[in-house]
MIDRENVO-400902 format. One line per field, with one value per residue (C-alpha): residue number from 1; residue in three letters; x, y, z. Coordinates in steps of 0.001 Angstrom, whole numbers, plus 500000, padded with zeros to 6 digits. Last residue first. Layout:
<pts>
seq [NUM,...] .
type [ala,...] .
X [X,...] .
Y [Y,...] .
Z [Z,...] .
</pts>
This chain:
<pts>
seq [674,673,672,671,670,669,668,667,666,665,664,663,662,661,660,659,658,657,656,655,654,653,652,651,650,649,648,647,646,645,644,643,642,641,640,639,638,637,636,635,634,633,632,631,630,629,628,627,626,625,624,623,622,621,620,619,618,617,616,615,614,613,612,611,610,609,608,607,606,605,604,603,602,601,600,599,598,597,596,595,594,593,592,591,590,589,588,587,586,585,584,583,582,581,580,579,578,577,576,575,574,573,572,571,570,569,568,567,566,565,564,563,562,561,560,559,558,557,556,555,554,553,552,551,550,549,548,547,546,545,544,543,542,541,540,539,538,537,536,535,534,533,532,531,530,529,528,527,526,525,524,523,522,521,520,519,518,517,516,515,514,513,512,511,510,509,508,507,506,505,504,503,502,501,500,499,498,497,496,495,494,493,492,491,490,489,488,487,486,485,484,483,482,481,480,479,478,477,476,475,474,473,472,471,470,469,468,467,466,465,464,463,462,461,460,459,458,457,456,455,454,453,452,451,450,449,448,447,446,445,444,443,442,441,440,439,438,437,436,435,434,433,432,431,430,429,428,427,426,425,424,423,422,421,420,419,418,417,416,415,414,413,412,411,410,409,408,407,406,405,404,403,402,401,400,399,398,397,396,395,394,393,392,391,390,389,388,387,386,385,384,383,382,381,380,379,378,377,376,375,374,373,372,371,370,369,368,367,366,365,364,363,362,361,360,359,358,357,356,355,354,353,352,351,350,349,348,347,346,345,344,343,342,341,340,339,338,337,336,335,334,333,332,331,330,329,328,327,326,325,324,323,322,321,320,319,318,317,316,315,314,313,312,311,310,309,308,307,306,305,304,303,302,301,300,299,298,297,296,295,294,293,292,291,290,289,288,287,286,285,284,283,282,281,280,279,278,277,276,275,274,273,272,271,270,269,268,267,266,265,264,263,262,261,260,259,258,257,256,255,254,253,252,251,250,249,248,247,246,245,244,243,242,241,240,239,238,237,236,235,234,233,232,231,230,229,228,227,226,225,224,223,222,221,220,219,218,217,216,215,214,213,212,211,210,209,208,207,206,205,204,203,202,201,200,199,198,197,196,195,194,193,192,191,190,189,188,187,186,185,184,183,182,181,180,179,178,177,176,175,174,173,172,171,170,169,168,167,166,165,164,163,162,161,160,159,158,157,156,155,154,153,152,151,150,149,148,147,146,145,144,143,142,141,140,139,138,137,136,135,134,133,132,131,130,129,128,127,126,125,124,123,122,121,120,119,118,117,116,115,114,113,112,111,110,109,108,107,106,105,104,103,102,101,100,99,98,97,96,95,94,93,92,91,90,89,88,87,86,85,84,83,82,81,80,79,78,77,76,75,74,73,72,71,70,69,68,67,66,65,64,63,62,61,60,59,58,57,56,55,54,53,52,51,50,49,48,47,46,45,44,43,42,41,40,39,38,37,36,35,34,33,32,31,30,29,28,27,26,25,24,23,22,21,20,19,18,17,16,15,14,13,12,11,10,9,8,7,6,5,4,3,2,1] .
type [ser,arg,asn,leu,glu,phe,trp,val,val,lys,gly,thr,ser,leu,arg,thr,ala,gly,trp,arg,arg,ala,leu,lys,asn,val,leu,tyr,leu,gly,arg,gly,gly,glu,asp,thr,ala,arg,ala,gln,arg,leu,arg,pro,leu,gln,pro,val,asp,asp,gly,val,glu,cys,arg,leu,val,asp,thr,arg,leu,leu,arg,leu,thr,val,pro,arg,ser,ala,tyr,arg,val,ala,asn,thr,val,val,glu,ser,val,leu,leu,glu,val,ser,asp,ser,leu,glu,glu,leu,gly,trp,arg,ala,leu,ala,arg,arg,ala,leu,arg,arg,ala,arg,gly,pro,ala,ala,asp,glu,pro,glu,leu,phe,trp,tyr,ala,val,asp,ser,pro,ala,ile,gly,asp,phe,arg,ala,ala,leu,leu,ala,ile,asp,asp,asp,arg,asp,gly,pro,gly,leu,met,asp,leu,val,glu,asp,cys,leu,ala,glu,leu,pro,pro,pro,his,asp,pro,gly,thr,leu,gln,ala,thr,ala,ala,leu,lys,glu,arg,leu,ala,glu,ile,gly,thr,trp,val,asp,arg,leu,arg,ser,glu,val,leu,gly,asp,thr,tyr,leu,leu,leu,thr,gly,gly,ala,pro,ala,asp,leu,glu,val,ala,glu,phe,asp,val,gly,gly,val,gly,ile,pro,ala,asn,pro,pro,val,lys,leu,val,glu,ala,arg,gly,gly,leu,his,leu,leu,val,pro,pro,pro,his,gly,ala,asn,ala,val,thr,ile,arg,his,ser,val,pro,asp,tyr,val,ala,tyr,leu,cys,thr,ala,met,arg,asp,gln,gly,leu,arg,gln,ala,gln,glu,asp,leu,his,his,leu,val,glu,gln,pro,pro,leu,asp,leu,gly,ala,leu,thr,gln,ala,thr,thr,arg,leu,gln,gly,met,ile,ala,ala,ser,thr,met,ser,his,gly,met,val,asp,gly,val,val,leu,ala,val,arg,ser,gly,pro,leu,pro,ile,ala,asp,tyr,trp,asp,gly,gly,val,arg,ala,thr,glu,ala,ala,pro,leu,tyr,arg,ser,ala,leu,arg,val,gly,thr,pro,arg,pro,leu,his,glu,pro,leu,met,thr,arg,gln,leu,glu,asp,ala,ile,tyr,ala,glu,arg,gly,tyr,leu,val,ala,lys,asp,ile,gly,leu,ala,ser,his,thr,ala,leu,gln,ala,ala,val,leu,leu,asp,asp,ser,glu,phe,pro,phe,arg,asp,ala,arg,arg,ile,phe,val,ala,ala,gly,ile,val,arg,arg,arg,gly,arg,leu,pro,ala,leu,ile,ala,arg,gln,gly,gly,pro,val,val,leu,gln,ser,asp,glu,gly,leu,leu,glu,pro,leu,ala,ala,arg,ala,ala,pro,ala,asp,ala,phe,val,pro,arg,val,gly,arg,leu,val,glu,ala,leu,ala,gly,gly,gln,arg,val,glu,cys,leu,glu,ala,ile,ala,ser,ser,leu,glu,ser,ile,glu,pro,pro,glu,pro,leu,pro,ala,pro,ile,ile,phe,gly,ala,glu,ser,asp,arg,glu,glu,pro,ile,arg,asp,thr,arg,arg,leu,arg,leu,val,leu,pro,gly,thr,pro,arg,glu,asp,gly,val,pro,leu,pro,asp,arg,leu,tyr,val,leu,ile,ala,asp,ser,phe,thr,pro,val,thr,ala,arg,cys,leu,gly,met,val,ile,glu,asp,leu,asp,ile,gly,arg,ala,ile,arg,arg,thr,ala,ala,gly,val,phe,arg,leu,arg,asp,gly,asp,arg,arg,met,pro,thr,pro,gln,gly,pro,pro,leu,ser,ser,gly,gln,arg,arg,glu,gln,pro,val,glu,gly,gly,pro,gln,ala,pro,ile,ser,glu,pro,ala,pro,arg,pro,arg,his,ala,asp,pro,glu,ala,ala,val,pro,gln,ser,his,glu,pro,glu,lys,gly,pro,asp,ser,lys,asp,asp,gly,gly,thr,asp,tyr,pro,pro,thr,glu,leu,ala,ala,thr,gly,pro,ser,his,val,pro,ser,arg,leu,leu,ala,gly,arg,pro,asp,ala,pro,asp,ala,gly,gln,pro,arg,glu,phe,ser,thr,pro,his,glu,thr,met] .
X [539378,535646,533593,530878,526782,523363,520763,516858,514649,511247,508196,506280,505445,508470,509140,512250,515007,517864,522106,524546,528895,527999,529367,527166,524025,524526,524968,522383,520453,521232,520773,517215,517911,517881,516278,517433,519672,517311,517784,517555,515322,515887,513114,512239,510461,507000,506327,507635,508633,511874,515223,518631,520361,525057,526773,530477,531308,533000,531178,530619,527203,526464,522848,521100,517708,515481,513685,509677,507945,509870,509802,513090,514161,514723,516643,518618,519638,519842,522611,524487,525068,526575,528653,529995,530526,532482,534573,534795,536317,539893,539508,538296,540161,537300,537741,538316,535315,532885,534282,533158,529667,529077,530369,528560,525299,525912,525843,522828,520827,521790,518538,516510,514406,516038,518656,518890,522295,523411,526799,527189,530554,531477,528104,529183,527446,525638,527060,524238,524121,521117,519326,516365,515201,512196,511216,508193,506762,506572,510087,510779,513291,517197,517616,516108,519449,520939,519003,520703,524122,523710,522573,525359,527562,526626,526427,530572,530310,530270,533931,534770,533173,534538,533972,532901,530606,528469,527063,526145,523887,522454,521994,519802,518275,517054,516001,513869,512008,511385,509817,507968,506652,505289,507364,507089,504656,506380,507223,510443,512318,508159,507450,509185,512224,513511,517229,518958,522527,523856,528018,526195,523535,520039,518415,514189,510967,507797,505579,501362,498501,495172,493036,489833,490313,491722,493878,496779,497270,496724,499148,501586,503610,506845,509163,513017,514185,517414,520824,523890,526487,528608,527981,524760,522075,518602,515833,512677,509463,507544,504209,500590,501019,504478,505472,509000,511429,515071,517271,521411,520146,522676,521878,518292,517070,512474,511412,508285,507144,504136,501575,498819,495440,493651,490091,488221,489203,491938,490290,490796,494330,495039,493178,495555,499063,497400,497355,500498,502232,500337,502537,505676,505477,505256,507928,506314,508606,507804,504199,504816,507491,504279,501942,504694,505378,501953,501058,503383,502383,498839,500192,502152,499972,497511,499870,499964,501620,499125,498718,500874,504232,506008,509183,510296,513081,512943,516504,517968,520445,518446,515964,514129,516100,514281,514999,512485,511757,508536,506720,503846,504985,505868,508471,506312,507976,511405,509599,508254,510818,513942,514210,517623,519034,522035,521893,524604,523721,525441,524856,522203,523512,520659,519766,519528,517125,514309,511693,508566,509866,512157,508630,507420,509684,510108,506256,506154,508812,506807,504008,506058,507603,504063,502767,505601,505296,501919,502218,504976,502713,500337,503456,504378,500772,499877,503820,503199,499674,500108,503984,501942,498560,501663,503085,499778,500797,504299,507453,510483,511969,515601,518802,518400,517983,514473,514150,511319,511278,509387,507845,507362,504941,502283,499162,496640,496341,499331,500971,503938,503850,505459,507830,507743,511547,512011,509290,511796,515107,517315,517022,520257,522669,519255,519137,522490,520609,519257,516915,513305,513679,515248,512794,509629,509987,509568,507302,504756,505108,505399,508618,509537,506176,503883,502334,499158,499206,498325,499435,502602,502955,502228,504375,506921,505737,506527,502853,505125,508482,509258,512884,514766,517713,520351,520341,521700,524688,527167,524252,522750,526135,526044,522835,523442,526695,525617,525774,528249,525586,524896,526041,523881,521453,519981,516803,515785,514650,516346,519643,519785,522543,525077,525056,522070,520034,519932,518681,518897,517178,516072,516504,515225,511637,511545,507538,508011,507891,505271,503586,499692,499618,497450,499422,503222,504642,507968,510756,511293,509035,510538,512075,512662,514898,514595,516894,517193,512776,509977,511713,514793,513956,511071,510807,514012,513058,509326,510431,513425,511585,508558,512119,513261,510199,509218,507079,507879,505827,503548,506057,506839,503365,502832,505326,503668,500616,501768,503849,500934,498669,501346,501583,497689,497603,500291,503200,505823,509362,512397,515279,518388,520134,521117,520398,516991,515128,513030,509516,509135,505718,508002,510219,508255,506667,502817,500499,498084,500454,502479,501544,499159,498306,496415,493232,490563,492628,494941,493477,494808,497268,496991,499651,499642,499208,501500,502763,506402,506934,508131,511616,511485,514400,512197,509407,511451,510370,508261,507875,509301,505637,506676,506968,505505,506168,510480,510785,509495,509614,508072,510493,509604,508217,509696,508949,512309,510981,511457,514184,516204,514768,515294,515819,512838,513043,511748,508441,506152,503272,500545,498241,498072,496099,497304,498738,495684,496312,496926,498975,498816,501106,503413,502080,502356,500944,503113,500771,501201,501299,499737] .
Y [445017,444733,445237,442752,443553,441604,440528,439101,439744,438917,436923,438782,441844,442616,442253,443603,441757,443540,443836,445688,444892,441579,439098,439732,440085,437370,434846,436553,435723,431727,431008,430480,426532,423520,425572,423885,426548,429014,431012,435299,436815,438186,438401,436766,438048,436531,437427,434287,433506,434105,436529,436318,439234,439290,443169,443262,446479,449711,447308,444300,442710,439308,438082,434758,433876,430906,428722,428329,426646,428564,427494,425425,426536,430525,429775,427453,430452,432854,430491,429392,432489,433195,431158,431275,434614,434750,432277,433231,437362,437110,435363,438863,438688,438839,435911,434424,435652,434672,430409,431086,432166,429759,426645,428095,427862,424546,424003,425514,424372,420893,420424,421787,424952,425150,427756,430700,432275,436181,437181,440799,443521,441803,443599,447017,448888,452253,455701,457729,460584,461660,465724,466163,469913,471099,474905,476797,479264,482341,483630,486938,488727,488267,485522,481978,480368,480537,477884,475214,476297,475725,471922,471935,472577,470250,467195,468058,468848,465360,464489,463243,465595,468782,470273,473637,472016,470695,474404,475167,471668,471707,476082,474988,472006,474835,477365,474785,474064,477745,477969,474979,476495,479773,482920,486268,485024,482058,479266,476531,476492,476661,473602,471374,469626,466246,465984,462770,463255,460569,459075,455481,455326,455024,453795,454479,452333,454022,454281,455045,455826,455000,458171,456939,460362,463815,463933,462813,464946,464044,461875,463311,460582,461080,461804,462786,465791,465833,467609,466676,466959,464143,462667,462685,465416,463734,466410,465199,466126,469139,466754,466345,462092,461018,457178,455889,453085,453872,451205,450582,446402,446594,450159,449994,454186,453379,457065,458854,462047,464017,466403,467939,468142,467886,469843,467756,465706,463434,460500,461783,462020,458671,457165,459249,458278,454242,455039,456845,453776,451314,453273,453043,449534,448456,447434,447218,449681,452119,451995,452632,455676,457253,457355,459407,461382,462527,462815,465106,467025,467044,468793,471278,472142,472273,475081,477030,477621,475912,472523,469847,469250,466172,464827,460988,459326,455734,453481,449923,448196,444727,446229,449312,452707,455974,459142,462485,465484,468201,470911,471831,475807,477140,478757,482023,485239,484318,484083,481373,478898,477022,473479,471712,467950,466187,462247,459804,456467,452785,451792,453503,456483,457981,461575,463568,465705,464682,466927,467048,467374,470463,472076,471337,472877,475985,476203,476244,478779,480652,480324,480953,483953,485044,485630,487131,489968,489975,490380,492682,494986,495130,496408,498853,500573,500728,502164,504578,505744,505858,508108,510123,510458,510747,513995,515638,516303,518398,516764,519209,521384,520839,521109,518355,516202,513970,510293,507966,504869,501463,498865,495258,492571,493624,491346,489673,491797,493072,496197,498174,500012,504071,505389,508736,510874,514777,515751,517027,515246,513647,509754,507689,509134,508171,504934,503438,501528,499680,500082,498699,498588,502108,503666,501737,503502,507120,505625,506134,509095,510916,512566,510227,510284,508150,505996,504092,500652,500879,497015,497810,501079,498218,495738,498769,499515,496411,494049,491273,491990,492632,490538,492641,491746,494343,496758,500579,502528,500770,500611,504214,505650,508255,509343,509820,511765,514526,514147,516845,519809,518912,521353,520126,517886,516756,515001,512413,509639,506741,508259,509365,512605,512885,513469,510620,511227,508228,504427,501581,497781,494961,495499,491760,491946,488762,488313,485454,481911,480516,482481,481322,480618,482503,483745,483683,484383,486388,484921,487132,490244,493326,496318,499353,502201,505452,508550,512103,512043,512967,513694,512705,509427,508509,507559,505685,504193,502380,501440,499622,497615,496697,495667,493450,491928,490702,492072,496035,498630,499352,500835,503706,504102,504557,507035,508541,508956,510245,512831,514169,514278,516077,518613,518938,519143,522242,522938,519835,520585,521731,519474,520841,522409,525314,525838,526081,529461,531302,532292,533713,531848,528887,529044,529304,526453,526568,527189,524201,525178,521915,520734,518831,515001,513022,510949,513444,515928,518363,521802,523623,526721,529588,528910,530977,534500,536161,534245,536008,535874,533348,533401,531207,528140,525729,525544,524615,526519,524826,522541,519751,519404,518956,515446,513239,509506,510195,507489,510219,513747,515540,518006,520468,523830,527051,530789,532596,536634,538501,541527,540114,537093,533172,531170,528824,525855,522669,520906,523869,524362,525655,523237,523790,526912,530164,531349,531873,530993,534061,532047,528637,526809,524188,520688,518960,515036,512437,509925,506446,504014,499902] .
Z [502877,500551,503623,503578,502361,502842,501362,501565,498725,499211,497376,493442,494722,496629,500377,501500,503946,505779,506101,506547,507581,507547,510071,513182,512261,508825,511999,513999,510668,510828,514573,514071,513842,516275,519148,522878,523784,522703,519383,519807,517181,514078,511762,508094,506105,504990,501086,500111,496152,496638,495964,497282,496804,498137,497796,498334,498538,496562,493694,493105,492893,493768,492871,494107,492940,494037,491685,492874,495859,498938,502120,503177,499994,501360,505020,503426,500707,503456,506191,502957,501401,504773,505211,501834,501777,505167,503871,500601,501420,501492,497939,496352,493324,491242,489361,492926,494340,491323,491861,495712,495319,492555,495000,498202,496445,494884,498866,499792,497058,497600,499241,497057,496163,492654,492255,489314,488983,488530,488993,488501,488819,485077,483855,484626,487623,486709,487249,486598,487867,489676,490216,491872,491370,494307,493182,495109,492898,490878,492233,493331,491924,490349,487537,487535,485059,487952,489345,487012,487415,490916,490520,487924,491051,492847,490043,489120,485121,483028,481821,478382,475848,477976,481570,479981,477307,480342,481366,478121,477230,480923,480479,476600,477979,480891,478357,476110,478985,480367,476562,477491,480369,479544,480204,482303,484796,485514,484196,484179,487564,489468,487368,489827,488868,487642,485910,484991,484303,481959,482449,481981,479900,481546,478345,478710,479980,479733,482067,481857,484069,483253,485295,486799,489219,489247,492456,490873,487339,483712,481827,480631,478664,478727,475884,477663,476841,476007,476854,474793,476566,475417,478735,478145,479287,480331,481030,482287,481877,483369,485753,484418,486098,484879,484829,484026,484019,483760,482294,483432,483996,487058,488074,487712,488061,489091,488071,489786,488222,490455,489820,491764,492865,496340,494862,496994,499423,501078,499658,496207,496581,498083,495235,492606,494608,494516,490820,491022,492614,489971,487243,488575,489242,492946,495116,498028,500558,496594,497903,501545,500508,497216,500705,503330,499938,499332,503333,503216,499889,501894,505354,502730,500966,504324,505161,502268,499005,496469,494053,495442,493423,493303,492677,492932,492026,492993,493469,492380,493935,494146,496374,496106,498076,497724,496274,497280,496196,497002,496003,498175,499282,502498,503290,502426,503778,502682,499293,496717,498641,496877,497347,495836,495208,494660,494083,493076,490894,491532,494629,496313,498547,500537,500481,503669,505891,503340,502521,504743,508249,507196,505272,508820,511107,509229,509093,513089,512769,510673,512759,515639,514279,513356,516508,518313,515561,515881,520227,518676,516873,519704,521987,519036,518338,522852,523501,520902,522106,525780,524609,523028,525482,528461,526079,526303,530071,529165,528588,529704,527337,526193,528225,530550,528732,527645,527887,527086,529638,527372,529147,528739,527815,529699,529442,526908,523851,524580,527095,526901,530158,529645,531546,530998,531255,531931,534260,536766,537039,534566,535277,533401,536042,539165,536991,539085,540973,538655,535460,536143,540050,540472,537641,539968,543362,541738,538984,541384,543038,539639,538690,536291,534472,534207,531139,531470,531494,535762,535896,534702,536987,539962,538866,539235,542480,544368,545248,542690,542768,539332,537955,535729,533040,531426,534417,533605,533554,530805,528065,528729,528251,526270,527983,531601,531038,529137,525309,524083,522237,518623,515642,512044,513220,510515,509377,506932,509323,506704,506378,510345,509626,512482,516426,516487,519870,521579,521130,523535,522885,524256,527927,529483,531501,534146,534963,537182,536789,533781,530719,529655,526210,524775,521691,522272,525436,525321,527353,528942,528779,526725,528083,525534,526537,525385,524194,523567,523446,521050,517930,519187,518952,518895,515073,514923,518141,517674,514318,516142,518763,515392,513131,515653,516583,512729,510502,511048,508714,511611,513666,510866,510388,514065,514048,511197,512739,516006,515030,513085,515856,518225,515628,515677,518967,519078,520610,520299,521832,519962,518306,519207,515424,517417,521354,522088,521468,524425,523652,526843,527649,526399,529005,531764,531499,530420,533559,535152,538644,537968,534947,534543,535476,532979,534698,532764,530141,531497,530854,527968,528572,525669,522966,520188,522324,519510,516934,516186,512252,509773,508303,505181,505012,507569,504684,502168,499249,497235,494118,496172,498222,501574,503209,505493,505866,505528,508397,511546,510199,512885,513476,516169,516462,518679,517265,518256,518208,515344,515585,512972,511497,512273,510286,511408,513912,511165,510325,510900,512050,509894,510533,514051,513003,515463,512529,510544,507195,504951,502632,503362,506030,504379,506092,502715,502816,501999,500233,501492,499502,499929] .
</pts>
């Protein structure tokens, strides 16, 4: 929302006593003219004079006779002693050059409060609001300010526990040079008294409010009070510490204003004026009350916003994988960028799920919308995809079940998703798509190709017959899966963005030459650089997979009939493979573990048992059968004849596990090669 500047220049012929004609600066005095004291009101650049006119502070103005008649103090606000205007103001005495001057009219105060509250309201987080209060009041309203806030600050309706403790959040004092944000200049600042220049060292940082004490009574009363009021004389030493008399000048030169939010008091502010400046007036208590009220409500909202942002960050963090797995034959890298810093929660997600047989499922999806609801739906769909992947279902079946789950979550719960399964042994990848942008494959020679995958309909439409395609996944190639936020914006359509992405990948590959693929992490950063500066229209999830594959010479595969001789044959086959690979030192351990696992498999299997050895950075053995029940590790009793096979596997293997397949299960274990 744009704020329109307001000109405070006095119209020609206007009544000099009219508050609307108050100047923004102390005027230059002409000879024989009495000084007119007017305050600077600019608290943040909100109110500016008409640029086509002479600056007001350069125009000589005649003295205003009887411009300030004494006004009765508002109800419940103490008046000046005797109800009279201070002597120095009746005489029209001026301050030293460059010093802020007091507010003399109701219009002055209203304009100041309006500009100050707008500046405070611009803050979003806690620090911005407190800084806005300080910058708005110093030096226009006071020479220094102390802001104390409750520690810890209560959030919403929660009831605070423990004693009321106030912590000094910020101090500010009159600047010695131009404040570029506020726009005022003090040409010749006077040396600051010790009590103003040594705020941080002269006051206490923490204050525990005693129940029934003077400070508790002032805070409970909510209304600002002068420092020389009976209640404040006892409350200020409790708040500021024993050296408070070094900070607060005598007379009505300090105001203690409680900060009350929606439910309770959340802090206090102390406004201080130096001894060489006019003291506060009774109407300034109303100004302090307005500043305190707006600041406290803003702090309340900032704390609530901070809690929501924290919950959103935690939700987003838990919905996305904290670490990517390191499956055999493929290297992975990922990126996630929110649409904006103030809206960190979205519906984009990515995942990499290890599957039996050294395969890996690559998933990327995008739920419609940018809200906590979208993130929650995304989390449910991601969990469902992980469960379905654990069942080793084909990609098209996974999308079919995700579509059913989205419909169960409610109407209009739509999402796009791309699900791919990479097999490093066969160097093939099976891809199914549900309305998602197609993946891009960067070949080793530097050619970037947009894969031709049937788009199908998004998840949540219902009744869709998803189709999967099987494609080559050459070693050294890089598959890039992404959400539409990377390629689509208000300035370009999705296909223009996909073509730009393809060109970016090809150009990046040229930098490393045709025989060396670009580093995976650097490639992700280069891809994100194509976005350029400015706000993003959508979240971005990016998953990159470098296909290393497993060479055929590093794979040994056999079928074993489910008979009593199968374990012995498995031992002989494993021994020959290890001898061919030069891993004879592992023969004893491998033969023992293979024999135990194959024995368990043939005991219940009705179809041939599979045995596969993979030589990568580790030696991996996989035994598959057609029995879906997974084996469980248990402690065999002394009288049991069996039940010790998995115990041996658990003791000797580096890792082991069992995964259920659609046709049975696979039990696997790994051994270090050295």
